[in-house]
C-alpha positions as CSV (number, residue, x, y, z in Angstrom):
1,M,0.0,0.0,0.0
2,S,1.5,3.3,-1.0
3,R,0.9,6.8,0.3
4,A,1.6,10.3,-1.1
5,T,1.7,13.6,0.7
6,F,1.3,16.8,-1.4
7,E,2.7,20.2,-0.3
8,G,0.5,22.2,-2.6
9,P,-3.2,22.6,-3.2
10,I,-4.9,19.6,-4.9
11,L,-7.0,20.4,-7.9
12,S,-9.0,17.9,-9.9
13,G,-11.3,17.8,-12.9
14,D,-11.5,16.6,-16.4
15,Q,-11.7,19.9,-18.3
16,R,-8.6,21.9,-17.5
17,F,-9.0,24.6,-20.1
18,G,-11.7,26.8,-21.7
19,A,-15.0,28.3,-20.7
20,L,-16.3,24.9,-19.4
21,R,-13.3,24.3,-17.1
22,N,-14.5,22.2,-14.2
23,V,-11.5,21.9,-12.0
24,G,-12.1,22.2,-8.3
25,Y,-10.3,22.0,-5.0
26,T,-10.1,18.8,-3.0
27,D,-11.5,18.8,0.5
28,L,-9.1,17.9,3.3
29,V,-9.9,16.6,6.8
30,Q,-8.2,16.6,10.1
31,A,-9.7,14.9,13.1
32,T,-8.8,14.5,16.8
33,D,-10.5,12.3,19.4
34,I,-9.7,13.0,23.0
35,D,-10.7,11.1,26.2
36,L,-10.3,13.3,29.2
37,T,-9.7,10.3,31.4
38,V,-6.7,9.2,29.4
39,L,-3.7,10.9,30.9
40,T,-0.7,9.2,29.2
41,N,1.0,11.4,26.6
42,G,1.4,9.4,23.4
43,S,-1.4,7.0,24.0
44,A,-4.5,6.5,22.0
45,N,-7.1,9.2,22.6
46,Y,-4.9,11.0,25.1
47,G,-6.9,13.9,26.4
48,G,-4.3,16.3,27.6
49,A,-3.7,17.5,31.2
50,S,-3.8,20.6,33.3
51,G,-2.2,23.3,31.2
52,Q,-1.6,20.9,28.3
53,F,-3.5,20.6,25.0
54,V,-3.2,17.7,22.4
55,N,-1.9,17.3,18.9
56,G,-3.9,14.6,17.2
57,N,-1.9,14.6,14.0
58,G,0.9,12.8,15.8
59,I,-1.0,9.5,15.8
60,P,-1.5,8.7,18.6
61,N,-2.2,11.9,20.4
62,T,0.8,13.8,21.8
63,N,1.3,17.0,23.7
64,A,0.8,20.0,21.5
65,V,2.3,23.5,21.4
66,V,-0.3,26.3,21.2
67,Y,1.4,29.4,19.8
68,T,0.6,33.0,20.3
69,P,-0.8,34.0,16.9
70,S,1.5,36.3,15.0
71,S,2.3,36.9,11.4
72,S,5.6,38.7,12.2
73,T,7.2,37.1,15.2
74,Y,9.9,34.5,14.6
75,P,10.5,32.2,16.2
76,S,6.8,31.9,17.3
77,V,6.1,32.1,21.0
78,A,4.4,29.3,22.9
79,Q,1.4,30.2,24.8
80,T,0.6,29.1,28.4
81,I,-2.6,27.3,28.8
82,P,-4.2,28.0,32.2
83,T,-3.9,25.2,34.8
84,D,-7.0,23.7,36.4
85,T,-8.9,25.6,39.1
86,A,-11.9,25.0,41.2
87,T,-14.0,27.0,38.7
88,N,-12.4,26.4,35.3
89,I,-10.9,23.3,33.6
90,Y,-9.5,23.6,30.0
91,R,-8.7,20.8,27.7
92,G,-8.3,20.9,23.9
93,A,-6.7,20.0,20.7
94,V,-4.6,21.8,18.1
95,M,-4.7,21.3,14.3
96,Y,-2.0,23.0,12.1
97,L,-3.3,24.0,8.6
98,P,-1.8,25.5,5.5
99,Y,-2.0,29.3,5.8
100,G,-4.9,30.8,3.9
101,S,-7.1,27.6,4.0
102,A,-10.9,27.8,3.8
103,I,-12.8,26.1,6.6
104,N,-15.8,24.3,5.2
105,D,-17.2,22.4,8.2
106,I,-16.7,22.1,11.9
107,F,-18.0,19.0,13.7
108,I,-18.0,18.6,17.4
109,D,-19.3,15.4,18.9
110,I,-19.6,14.2,22.5
111,G,-19.3,10.5,23.2
112,V,-19.2,10.7,27.0
113,V,-20.3,13.8,28.8
114,P,-17.8,15.6,31.1
115,A,-17.6,14.6,34.8
116,V,-15.3,15.3,37.6
117,T,-14.4,13.7,40.9
118,S,-16.2,16.3,42.9
119,G,-17.8,19.7,42.5
120,T,-20.7,21.0,40.4
121,L,-20.4,21.4,36.6
122,T,-22.5,24.3,35.4
123,S,-21.6,24.5,31.7
124,T,-19.3,23.2,28.9
125,T,-18.5,25.1,25.8
126,V,-16.2,24.2,22.9
127,Y,-14.5,27.1,21.1
128,V,-12.8,26.9,17.7
129,S,-10.3,29.6,17.2
130,N,-6.7,30.4,16.1
131,N,-5.8,30.6,19.8
132,Y,-6.7,29.2,23.2
133,T,-10.1,30.7,24.2
134,A,-11.1,31.4,27.8
135,A,-14.7,30.7,29.0
136,A,-17.1,33.2,27.7
137,G,-14.5,34.4,25.2
138,T,-14.9,35.1,21.5
139,A,-13.7,32.4,19.1
140,A,-12.3,33.4,15.7
141,Y,-14.0,30.5,13.8
142,G,-17.0,29.3,15.8
143,S,-18.2,27.6,19.0
144,T,-21.0,25.5,20.4
145,A,-23.7,27.1,22.4
146,V,-23.1,27.1,26.2
147,L,-24.0,23.6,27.1
148,T,-25.6,23.6,30.6
149,S,-26.5,19.9,30.2
150,P,-24.3,18.3,27.5
151,A,-25.7,15.2,25.8
152,V,-24.1,12.5,23.8
153,G,-24.1,13.2,20.1
154,R,-23.3,16.0,17.6
155,Q,-23.4,19.4,19.1
156,A,-25.0,22.3,17.4
157,L,-22.8,25.3,16.6
158,A,-23.8,28.7,17.7
159,T,-24.8,31.0,14.8
160,F,-21.7,32.3,13.0
161,T,-21.0,36.0,13.2
162,A,-20.0,38.0,10.2
163,T,-16.4,38.2,11.4
164,Q,-16.3,34.4,11.9
165,L,-17.5,33.8,8.4
166,I,-14.8,36.1,7.0
167,N,-12.2,34.3,9.1
168,Q,-13.3,30.9,7.9
169,A,-12.8,32.0,4.3
170,T,-9.1,32.3,4.7
171,T,-7.3,31.1,7.9
172,S,-4.8,33.5,9.5
173,A,-1.0,33.4,9.6
174,D,-0.4,32.3,13.2
175,I,2.9,30.5,13.1
176,L,6.1,31.4,11.3
177,V,8.4,28.5,10.5
178,S,11.8,28.3,8.8
179,P,11.7,30.0,5.4
180,T,13.4,27.0,4.0
181,S,10.7,24.6,5.1
182,G,8.5,23.4,2.2
183,T,7.9,25.2,-1.1
184,G,5.5,27.8,-2.5
185,P,4.5,31.3,-1.5
186,N,2.9,30.3,1.9
187,A,5.4,27.6,3.0
188,S,6.9,29.8,5.7
189,K,3.5,30.3,7.4
190,L,1.0,28.1,9.2
191,S,-2.4,28.5,10.5
192,Q,-3.4,26.9,13.8
193,V,-6.9,25.9,14.7
194,V,-7.5,25.3,18.4
195,F,-10.5,23.5,19.9
196,T,-10.8,24.6,23.5
197,V,-13.1,22.7,25.8
198,A,-14.1,25.1,28.6
199,I,-15.6,23.3,31.6
200,V,-17.0,25.7,34.2
201,G,-18.3,24.9,37.7
202,T,-17.7,25.3,41.4
203,G,-15.5,23.3,43.7
204,L,-14.2,21.3,40.7
205,T,-11.4,18.7,41.6
206,A,-9.4,16.3,39.5
207,P,-9.2,13.8,38.2
208,I,-11.7,14.1,35.4
209,T,-13.8,11.0,35.5
210,G,-15.6,11.4,32.1
211,G,-15.4,13.3,28.9
212,R,-15.0,12.0,25.3
213,F,-14.8,14.5,22.4
214,Y,-14.5,14.0,18.7
215,F,-13.3,17.1,16.7
216,T,-13.4,17.1,12.9
217,L,-12.3,20.0,10.7
218,R,-13.0,19.9,6.9
219,Y,-11.1,22.5,4.9
220,T,-9.7,23.4,1.6
221,Q,-6.1,24.4,0.9
222,L,-6.5,27.4,-1.4
223,D,-4.0,28.4,-4.0
224,G,-3.3,32.1,-3.6
225,S,-1.5,32.5,-6.9
226,I,-4.1,30.9,-9.2
227,G,-6.0,33.1,-11.6
228,T,-3.6,34.7,-14.0
229,T,-2.7,33.3,-17.4
230,S,0.8,34.8,-17.3
231,T,2.1,33.8,-13.9
232,Y,0.0,30.7,-13.2
233,P,-2.0,29.3,-16.0
234,Y,-5.4,27.7,-15.2
235,G,-4.4,24.5,-16.9
236,N,-1.3,22.3,-16.5
237,L,1.3,22.3,-19.3
238,E,1.8,18.9,-20.8
């Protein structure tokens, strides 16, 4: 069985030239499953820990770095995720995307509702942003409604704002990497998409005894240089 990884946008169609050109972008998907009761870094469905989010692209889940978004700071600066308190517990996952991607779908599913050793849970909210998002904060890309009684299943997203729709159309430049890494005009930049699970309550104590989340992001890697016949023809030369 062979595999191939492409650094550039993937276009497909059977009419590459002319007025009836039907070439379109290929959808891409990243998904991360976290179980908040799994505390071993590098194990299947590892759910992170106090002050630690997860990178699901490592397969299995491993500790992730959440960077402070910046299109000008190099090297990028790691952000500190708040540690657990009696009123707020944060867990989450990070996905790194090609800069300027278009977010097409966000799916947030709950397999096991959150639970803690002791205390009272008052709400759970999942935020999707280019950064860690505090409880009651504003997410760049979207969020669930405030879930006072989470239930197993797919969670409805709150109505997108105009700003969130604009942000989804082209993800921001959040991480600067070595200019020699990869090829193409956007190779030195990455976007990060952070799923923050904000668990709010009173008298909360660890360990977390329940909480299984499935995060899926469907997106398109756009080609920022397509569209001119002189610098980047619509069709491929043969």
